[in-house]
C-alpha positions as CSV (number, residue, x, y, z in Angstrom):
1,M,23.1,-36.2,52.0
2,M,23.4,-36.2,55.9
3,F,22.8,-40.2,57.6
4,Y,19.3,-41.0,58.0
5,Q,17.4,-42.8,60.9
6,D,14.6,-44.0,58.3
7,L,15.5,-46.9,55.3
8,P,13.3,-44.5,52.8
9,A,15.4,-41.8,53.3
10,N,18.8,-43.8,53.4
11,V,17.2,-45.3,49.9
12,A,16.8,-41.5,48.3
13,N,20.1,-41.3,48.5
14,A,21.1,-44.7,47.7
15,F,19.1,-43.9,44.6
16,Y,20.3,-40.5,44.3
17,W,23.6,-42.0,44.4
18,T,23.0,-44.5,41.4
19,T,21.1,-41.6,39.2
20,A,24.0,-39.8,39.6
21,F,27.0,-41.6,39.0
22,L,24.8,-43.7,36.2
23,T,23.1,-40.7,34.0
24,G,26.1,-39.2,32.7
25,P,27.6,-43.3,31.4
26,T,24.6,-43.4,29.9
27,M,24.2,-40.4,28.2
28,I,28.1,-41.1,27.0
29,H,26.5,-44.4,25.0
30,F,23.9,-42.6,23.9
31,H,25.5,-39.5,22.3
32,L,28.0,-42.0,20.9
33,I,25.5,-44.4,18.6
34,F,22.8,-41.8,18.0
35,P,22.0,-40.1,15.0
36,E,24.7,-42.6,14.0
37,K,28.1,-44.1,15.1
38,T,31.1,-42.6,15.8
39,A,33.6,-43.7,14.0
40,I,35.3,-44.8,17.5
41,I,32.0,-46.6,18.9
42,K,32.6,-48.4,15.4
43,R,36.7,-49.0,16.0
44,F,36.9,-49.6,20.1
45,R,33.1,-51.2,21.1
46,S,33.5,-51.0,24.6
47,I,34.8,-47.5,25.2
48,P,31.4,-46.9,27.3
49,W,31.9,-50.4,28.7
50,I,34.8,-47.9,31.1
51,F,32.8,-45.6,31.9
52,Y,30.3,-48.1,33.2
53,G,32.6,-49.6,35.3
54,L,34.1,-46.5,36.4
55,S,30.8,-45.4,37.6
56,L,30.5,-48.4,39.1
57,I,33.4,-49.1,40.6
58,G,32.7,-45.2,42.4
59,L,29.3,-45.9,43.6
60,F,30.3,-49.5,45.2
61,F,33.4,-46.8,47.0
62,I,30.3,-44.4,48.1
63,I,28.0,-46.9,49.1
64,G,30.4,-48.6,50.6
65,Y,32.1,-45.6,52.6
66,Y,28.9,-45.2,53.7
67,T,27.6,-47.9,55.3
68,F,30.8,-48.2,57.4
69,F,31.0,-44.9,58.3
70,N,27.1,-44.7,59.0
71,S,27.5,-47.4,61.7
72,S,29.7,-45.7,63.5
73,Q,30.3,-43.1,65.2
74,I,33.7,-41.1,64.3
75,I,32.7,-37.2,63.5
76,S,35.8,-37.4,60.9
77,A,34.7,-39.6,59.2
78,R,31.2,-38.2,58.7
79,V,33.3,-34.6,57.6
80,N,35.6,-36.7,55.4
81,F,31.6,-38.5,54.0
82,I,30.9,-34.8,52.9
83,E,33.7,-34.0,51.8
84,I,33.5,-37.8,49.5
85,E,30.5,-36.9,49.0
86,R,31.0,-33.5,46.6
87,L,32.6,-36.5,43.7
88,I,29.5,-37.0,43.1
89,P,28.4,-33.2,41.5
90,F,31.5,-33.2,40.1
91,W,31.9,-36.4,38.1
92,Y,28.0,-36.3,37.0
93,S,28.9,-32.3,35.5
94,M,32.1,-34.7,33.5
95,T,30.1,-37.1,32.8
96,L,27.7,-34.9,31.1
97,S,29.8,-32.5,29.5
98,L,32.3,-35.6,27.7
99,A,28.3,-36.0,26.5
100,L,27.4,-33.2,25.1
101,L,30.7,-32.4,23.9
102,I,30.6,-35.4,22.2
103,A,26.9,-34.5,20.4
104,L,29.2,-31.1,19.1
105,F,31.7,-33.4,17.4
106,Q,29.0,-35.6,16.1
107,F,27.3,-31.8,15.0
108,T,30.1,-30.8,13.5
109,T,31.5,-33.8,11.3
110,I,27.4,-35.4,10.2
111,K,26.2,-34.2,6.7
112,N,22.7,-35.1,7.1
113,S,19.7,-32.9,7.6
114,L,17.4,-34.4,9.7
115,A,20.4,-36.1,12.3
116,K,21.1,-32.2,12.6
117,N,18.3,-31.1,13.3
118,Q,17.7,-34.3,15.7
119,L,21.5,-33.5,17.5
120,R,20.5,-29.8,17.7
121,I,18.0,-30.5,20.1
122,I,19.9,-32.8,22.4
123,V,22.6,-30.2,22.3
124,L,19.7,-27.5,23.3
125,G,18.5,-30.4,26.1
126,A,22.4,-31.1,27.3
127,S,23.3,-28.4,28.0
128,I,19.9,-27.0,30.2
129,S,20.5,-29.9,31.6
130,L,24.4,-28.7,33.1
131,I,23.5,-26.3,34.6
132,L,22.5,-27.0,37.9
133,P,25.1,-30.6,38.7
134,F,28.0,-27.6,37.5
135,I,26.1,-25.0,40.6
136,R,26.5,-28.5,42.3
137,A,30.2,-29.4,41.4
138,F,31.3,-26.2,41.5
139,F,29.4,-24.1,44.1
140,F,28.9,-26.9,46.2
141,E,29.9,-23.9,49.3
142,L,26.9,-21.7,48.1
143,K,24.7,-24.2,48.7
144,T,25.6,-25.4,52.0
145,E,26.2,-22.4,53.7
146,N,23.8,-19.8,52.3
147,W,20.6,-23.3,51.6
148,K,18.2,-21.2,54.0
149,I,18.4,-17.8,52.3
150,I,18.7,-19.5,48.5
151,P,16.2,-22.7,49.6
152,F,15.5,-22.0,45.3
153,I,18.5,-23.6,45.4
154,S,18.2,-26.4,47.8
155,R,14.7,-27.4,46.8
156,I,15.8,-28.0,43.1
157,S,19.3,-29.9,43.9
158,S,18.0,-33.3,45.8
159,A,17.6,-32.6,48.7
160,G,18.3,-30.0,50.8
161,L,20.1,-29.6,54.1
162,P,18.2,-31.1,57.1
163,Q,16.4,-27.8,59.9
């Protein structure tokens, strides 16, 4: 994400940040209660809300940093923002990985065959959904330096770099 002068582009940035920060905690919450509530969620009902809170803190930090330094003309602030923005796919990857681990834990502990079949589908989907966030989080330079060479990655992973 870069700094845009157009309102629709900034709205798209905000939408990307919001979904990137809140999808992981939503998946964690889902995996804690589906197909059966885990022992952790039965005992500590506030665990999903801790992840939601951390996500909202990160989201407000990114939006505040973006808003403050977008209006300034400090080049180093914009470079710092690009570095801070690398945290977004990292957070997304880590929360989705935790959600996948919770689903795998449930798969090993649940005895009901219907629930196991449901979890099999969920684990498959969660595994596939982790591919692009991992590429974006751990191979960030590949995407940003070679985006003209590999346009497929640029098109798939959110907004490409400006030309």
